[in-house]
C-alpha positions as CSV (number, residue, x, y, z in Angstrom):
1,M,56.1,-28.4,20.4
2,T,58.8,-28.4,17.7
3,S,58.2,-30.9,14.9
4,P,60.5,-33.9,14.9
5,K,61.5,-32.8,11.3
6,A,62.8,-29.5,12.7
7,R,65.4,-31.3,14.9
8,R,68.7,-32.2,13.1
9,P,69.4,-35.9,13.8
10,I,72.7,-36.7,15.5
11,V,74.6,-40.0,15.2
12,A,77.5,-40.5,17.6
13,A,80.1,-43.2,17.5
14,N,81.2,-44.5,20.9
15,W,84.4,-46.5,20.3
16,K,84.6,-47.4,24.0
17,M,88.0,-48.9,24.9
18,N,89.0,-49.6,21.3
19,T,91.6,-47.9,19.0
20,G,94.8,-46.1,19.8
21,P,95.9,-42.8,18.3
22,D,97.0,-44.2,15.0
23,D,94.2,-46.6,14.2
24,G,91.7,-44.2,15.6
25,A,92.9,-41.6,13.1
26,R,92.7,-44.1,10.3
27,L,89.1,-45.0,11.3
28,A,88.2,-41.4,11.5
29,R,89.6,-40.7,8.0
30,A,87.7,-43.7,6.7
31,V,84.4,-42.4,8.1
32,A,85.1,-39.0,6.7
33,A,85.7,-40.5,3.3
34,E,82.2,-42.1,3.2
35,D,79.4,-40.5,1.4
36,L,77.7,-39.1,4.5
37,P,74.7,-36.7,4.5
38,L,76.5,-34.2,6.8
39,A,74.2,-31.3,5.9
40,Q,71.3,-33.3,7.3
41,V,72.8,-35.4,10.0
42,E,75.3,-34.3,12.7
43,V,78.1,-36.9,13.2
44,V,80.2,-37.2,16.3
45,L,83.2,-39.5,16.8
46,C,84.0,-40.4,20.5
47,P,87.4,-42.1,20.7
48,P,89.2,-43.1,23.8
49,A,91.0,-40.1,25.5
50,T,94.4,-41.1,24.0
51,G,93.0,-40.7,20.5
52,L,91.2,-37.4,20.9
53,T,94.1,-35.3,19.4
54,S,94.7,-37.6,16.4
55,V,91.0,-38.0,15.6
56,A,90.4,-34.3,15.9
57,E,93.2,-33.7,13.5
58,A,91.9,-36.4,11.1
59,V,88.5,-34.8,10.8
60,A,89.6,-31.1,11.1
61,D,88.7,-30.4,7.5
62,S,85.2,-32.0,7.7
63,P,82.0,-31.1,9.5
64,I,82.4,-34.2,11.7
65,A,82.6,-33.4,15.4
66,V,84.6,-35.1,18.1
67,G,83.4,-36.1,21.6
68,A,84.9,-37.4,24.8
69,Q,83.6,-40.6,26.3
70,H,84.0,-39.4,29.9
71,V,84.8,-36.3,32.0
72,Y,85.2,-35.4,35.6
73,W,83.2,-32.4,37.0
74,E,86.1,-30.6,38.6
75,S,88.2,-28.3,36.4
76,S,91.5,-29.3,37.9
77,G,93.1,-30.8,40.9
78,A,94.5,-34.0,42.5
79,F,92.3,-36.4,40.6
80,T,94.7,-38.9,39.1
81,G,93.6,-40.3,35.8
82,E,90.6,-38.0,35.4
83,I,90.0,-35.6,32.5
84,S,88.4,-32.2,33.0
85,V,86.3,-30.3,30.5
86,P,88.8,-27.5,30.2
87,M,91.4,-30.1,29.2
88,L,89.3,-30.9,26.1
89,T,89.5,-27.3,24.7
90,G,90.1,-27.5,21.0
91,L,89.7,-31.2,20.9
92,A,86.0,-32.0,21.6
93,A,82.6,-30.5,21.1
94,Y,80.7,-33.2,22.9
95,A,81.0,-35.4,26.0
96,I,79.1,-38.5,27.0
97,T,77.9,-38.9,30.6
98,G,75.8,-41.4,32.3
99,H,76.6,-44.3,30.0
100,S,75.4,-47.6,31.5
101,E,78.9,-49.0,31.6
102,R,80.0,-46.0,33.7
103,R,77.0,-46.5,36.0
104,Q,77.3,-50.3,36.3
105,L,81.1,-50.8,36.2
106,F,82.4,-47.6,37.8
107,G,79.6,-46.7,40.2
108,E,78.6,-43.4,38.5
109,T,75.5,-42.1,40.3
110,D,72.7,-39.9,39.2
111,L,74.3,-37.1,41.2
112,D,77.6,-37.7,39.4
113,V,75.8,-37.5,36.0
114,Q,74.2,-34.2,37.1
115,R,77.6,-32.7,38.1
116,K,79.3,-33.9,34.9
117,T,76.5,-32.5,32.8
118,L,76.7,-29.1,34.4
119,A,80.5,-29.1,33.9
120,I,80.2,-30.1,30.3
121,L,77.7,-27.2,29.7
122,A,79.8,-24.7,31.7
123,G,82.8,-25.6,29.5
124,G,80.9,-24.9,26.3
125,L,80.6,-28.5,25.2
126,T,77.3,-30.4,24.5
127,P,76.5,-33.2,26.8
128,I,75.1,-36.6,25.6
129,V,73.3,-37.8,28.7
130,A,72.6,-41.5,28.6
131,V,69.7,-43.0,30.5
132,G,68.2,-46.5,30.4
133,E,66.8,-49.4,32.4
134,S,68.1,-52.9,33.1
135,L,66.3,-56.1,31.9
136,D,65.1,-56.8,35.4
137,Q,63.7,-53.3,35.7
138,R,61.9,-53.6,32.3
139,D,60.5,-57.0,33.2
140,A,59.2,-55.6,36.5
141,G,57.4,-52.8,34.6
142,E,59.7,-50.1,36.1
143,T,61.1,-48.6,32.8
144,L,59.1,-45.4,33.1
145,A,60.0,-44.9,36.8
146,V,63.7,-45.5,36.1
147,L,63.9,-43.1,33.2
148,R,62.1,-40.4,35.1
149,T,64.4,-40.8,38.0
150,Q,67.6,-40.7,35.9
151,I,66.6,-37.8,33.7
152,T,65.0,-35.7,36.4
153,A,68.2,-35.9,38.5
154,V,69.8,-34.0,35.6
155,L,66.9,-31.7,34.6
156,E,66.5,-30.3,38.1
157,A,69.9,-28.7,37.8
158,L,69.5,-27.3,34.3
159,S,67.6,-24.4,32.8
160,P,65.2,-25.0,30.0
161,E,67.7,-23.5,27.6
162,Q,70.5,-25.8,28.8
163,T,68.2,-28.8,28.4
164,A,67.1,-27.8,24.9
165,A,70.8,-27.6,23.9
166,S,71.7,-31.0,25.3
167,V,71.4,-34.5,23.8
168,I,69.8,-37.4,25.6
169,A,70.5,-41.0,24.6
170,Y,68.0,-43.7,25.6
171,E,70.1,-46.8,26.1
172,P,68.2,-49.9,27.4
173,V,71.0,-51.6,29.4
174,W,69.8,-55.0,28.2
175,A,70.4,-54.0,24.6
176,I,74.0,-52.7,24.9
177,G,76.6,-55.0,23.4
178,T,74.2,-58.0,23.5
179,G,73.0,-58.0,19.9
180,R,69.5,-57.7,21.3
181,N,67.9,-54.3,20.6
182,A,64.6,-52.7,21.7
183,S,61.9,-53.0,19.1
184,P,61.1,-49.8,17.2
185,E,57.9,-49.6,19.3
186,Q,59.7,-50.0,22.6
187,A,62.4,-47.4,21.6
188,Q,59.8,-44.9,20.4
189,E,57.7,-45.4,23.6
190,A,60.6,-44.9,26.0
191,I,61.8,-41.9,24.1
192,G,58.3,-40.5,24.2
193,W,58.3,-40.9,28.0
194,I,61.7,-39.1,28.2
195,R,60.3,-36.2,26.1
196,D,57.2,-36.0,28.3
197,T,59.5,-35.8,31.4
198,V,61.4,-33.0,29.8
199,S,58.1,-31.2,29.0
200,A,56.9,-31.6,32.6
201,A,60.2,-30.2,33.9
202,H,61.0,-27.4,31.5
203,G,58.0,-27.0,29.1
204,C,57.0,-27.9,25.6
205,P,59.6,-25.6,23.8
206,A,62.5,-27.3,25.5
207,A,61.0,-30.8,25.0
208,G,60.5,-30.0,21.4
209,R,64.0,-28.9,20.8
210,V,66.0,-31.5,22.8
211,R,67.4,-34.3,20.6
212,I,66.9,-37.8,21.9
213,Q,68.9,-40.6,20.4
214,Y,68.5,-44.4,20.6
215,G,71.4,-46.5,21.6
216,G,71.6,-50.3,22.1
217,S,73.1,-52.6,19.5
218,V,72.2,-50.3,16.6
219,S,73.4,-51.9,13.3
220,P,72.8,-51.5,9.6
221,D,70.3,-54.3,9.9
222,N,67.9,-52.5,12.3
223,C,68.7,-48.8,11.8
224,D,66.2,-48.1,9.1
225,E,63.2,-49.2,11.1
226,L,64.5,-47.6,14.3
227,L,65.6,-44.2,12.9
228,S,62.5,-43.8,10.8
229,R,60.3,-43.5,13.9
230,D,59.1,-40.0,14.9
231,G,60.8,-38.7,18.0
232,I,64.0,-40.7,17.6
233,D,66.6,-38.2,16.7
234,G,69.5,-40.4,15.7
235,A,71.6,-43.0,17.4
236,L,74.5,-43.6,19.8
237,V,76.4,-46.4,18.2
238,G,78.8,-48.8,19.8
239,G,80.2,-51.9,18.1
240,A,79.0,-51.0,14.6
241,S,80.8,-47.6,14.8
242,L,84.2,-49.5,14.6
243,D,83.5,-50.3,11.0
244,A,83.3,-47.2,8.7
245,A,81.0,-48.7,6.2
246,Q,78.5,-50.0,8.9
247,F,78.6,-46.7,10.7
248,A,78.0,-44.8,7.4
249,A,75.0,-46.9,6.7
250,I,73.5,-45.9,10.1
251,V,74.2,-42.2,9.5
252,R,72.5,-42.4,6.1
253,A,69.5,-44.1,7.7
254,A,69.2,-41.1,10.1
255,A,68.8,-38.5,7.3
256,P,65.3,-37.1,7.1
């Protein structure tokens, strides 16, 4: 299996429903102006859809990538309000799918996540596939079963090569936006389970290459301990990514 040191860490900023085109561009320029180890860590900014163009323009001269927060699996049609992968051409290199907020608030199912992942890959983008358990599920000892169910629903539709080229984000639902985060031991254990699930489905080479992030109230206060753990290949950052200096600190902590 590929050594963790051979995987380039990836830190993605999920701005959620914050920033418009102008302030999103200002935030993107502020991030780009930070002293970031971009040769060692891949950085992705995921603004709301209305800010994709302005953010893409703001970081056009830097190695920073842009990602979409949400896509639909159809390429076009009568789907009012949705955004297809082809509509992101020239704007985004990544797209998030399966985020707990999409699952909980908007009813996104495991099958939806599978369809969206396939559409993202077919469109030449890289999916960031989010999986994670609720507090009730963790307290009931169901974390492993939940993660296996969520990730297997996606893996069964992918080839080993597609899996290896994707990014998985482990996001314990109970640690998103709550200020409470999984301990480094809990995060490392869950990510190990995810990698074992990938290995069982697609073999050790794919499991060794796929990058698995941690997401859930990541901040400058806890990033060093979390991101120094073997097997944790970066972070999906929410609230802290709205502050350029805080986000930069997390990116620097992810550098090997």
